[in-house]
C-alpha positions as CSV (number, residue, x, y, z in Angstrom):
1,M,60.6,112.9,141.3
2,E,59.3,114.3,144.5
3,G,60.1,112.9,147.9
4,P,63.1,110.9,149.2
5,A,65.3,109.0,146.8
6,L,65.0,105.2,146.6
7,S,67.4,103.3,148.7
8,P,70.0,101.0,147.1
9,R,67.9,97.9,148.0
10,E,64.8,99.5,146.5
11,L,66.7,100.4,143.3
12,L,68.0,96.8,143.0
13,I,64.4,95.4,143.4
14,L,63.1,97.9,140.8
15,Q,65.9,96.9,138.3
16,Q,65.0,93.2,138.8
17,I,61.3,93.9,138.2
18,E,62.1,95.9,135.1
19,A,64.4,93.1,133.8
20,E,61.7,90.5,134.3
21,L,59.1,92.7,132.6
22,G,61.5,93.4,129.7
23,S,62.0,89.7,129.1
24,D,58.3,88.9,129.0
25,Q,57.6,88.6,125.2
26,E,53.9,88.1,125.6
27,L,53.5,91.3,127.7
28,E,55.7,93.1,125.2
29,R,53.5,92.0,122.3
30,E,50.3,92.9,124.1
31,L,51.6,96.4,125.0
32,R,52.7,96.9,121.5
33,T,49.4,96.0,119.9
34,M,47.2,97.4,122.6
35,R,44.5,99.8,121.4
36,P,42.3,102.0,123.5
37,A,38.6,101.0,123.8
38,R,36.2,102.1,121.1
39,A,34.2,104.3,123.4
40,A,37.4,106.0,124.7
41,R,38.5,106.7,121.1
42,L,35.1,108.1,120.2
43,R,35.0,110.3,123.3
44,R,38.5,111.7,122.5
45,A,37.4,112.3,118.9
46,L,34.3,114.1,120.0
47,V,36.0,116.2,122.6
48,A,38.8,117.2,120.2
49,R,36.2,118.1,117.5
50,P,33.1,119.6,119.2
51,W,31.7,120.8,115.8
52,I,31.0,117.2,114.9
53,V,28.7,116.9,118.0
54,V,26.9,120.1,117.1
55,T,26.5,119.0,113.5
56,A,25.2,115.6,114.4
57,I,22.7,117.0,116.9
58,S,21.6,119.6,114.4
59,C,21.1,117.0,111.7
60,C,19.1,114.7,114.1
61,L,16.9,117.6,115.1
62,A,16.3,118.7,111.5
63,L,15.4,115.1,110.5
64,S,13.1,114.6,113.4
65,F,11.2,117.9,112.8
66,G,11.0,117.0,109.2
67,L,9.5,113.6,110.1
68,L,7.1,115.3,112.5
69,A,5.9,117.8,109.8
70,L,5.5,115.0,107.3
71,A,3.6,112.9,109.8
72,V,1.2,115.7,110.6
73,A,0.7,116.7,106.9
74,L,0.1,113.1,105.7
75,D,-1.8,112.0,108.9
76,E,0.3,108.8,109.0
77,P,0.3,107.0,112.4
78,A,3.5,105.1,111.4
79,L,5.4,108.3,110.9
80,L,4.2,109.7,114.2
81,L,5.4,106.5,115.9
82,A,8.8,106.9,114.1
83,V,9.1,110.5,115.5
84,L,8.1,109.3,119.0
85,A,10.6,106.4,118.8
86,S,13.4,108.7,117.7
87,W,12.7,111.3,120.4
88,A,12.5,108.5,123.0
89,A,15.9,107.1,121.8
90,V,17.4,110.6,122.0
91,L,16.1,111.0,125.6
92,V,17.5,107.6,126.7
93,V,20.9,108.5,125.2
94,L,20.9,111.9,126.8
95,M,19.9,110.5,130.2
96,T,22.6,107.8,130.0
97,V,25.3,110.4,129.1
98,A,24.1,112.6,131.9
99,A,24.2,109.8,134.4
100,H,27.7,108.8,133.3
101,L,28.9,112.3,133.6
102,H,27.3,112.6,137.0
103,R,29.0,109.4,138.2
104,R,32.3,110.5,136.8
105,R,32.1,113.9,138.4
106,R,31.2,112.3,141.8
107,T,34.2,109.9,141.8
108,R,36.7,112.8,141.3
């Protein structure tokens, strides 16, 4: 610990607070069963395994280009709309992620 040590009065207050928190059964149960948010778990998993992100993006790109080729070859408007919708969804997701990263970088 850096800085000056706690005074005897501050140590006594700290011990009282710890004793009260230690006797709180509901808080103990909540802390024991607490799980991180789903988005935080997903983010940690993707950061720890970047090959998953690369694989997912590659598969999405291959699928969308396959749909595009099929739509052009068959001259089906429904397939062209599916390609357009998938590209729009990817753009929205990428813009949302970029905005989130920009906000996070700005707050640091």
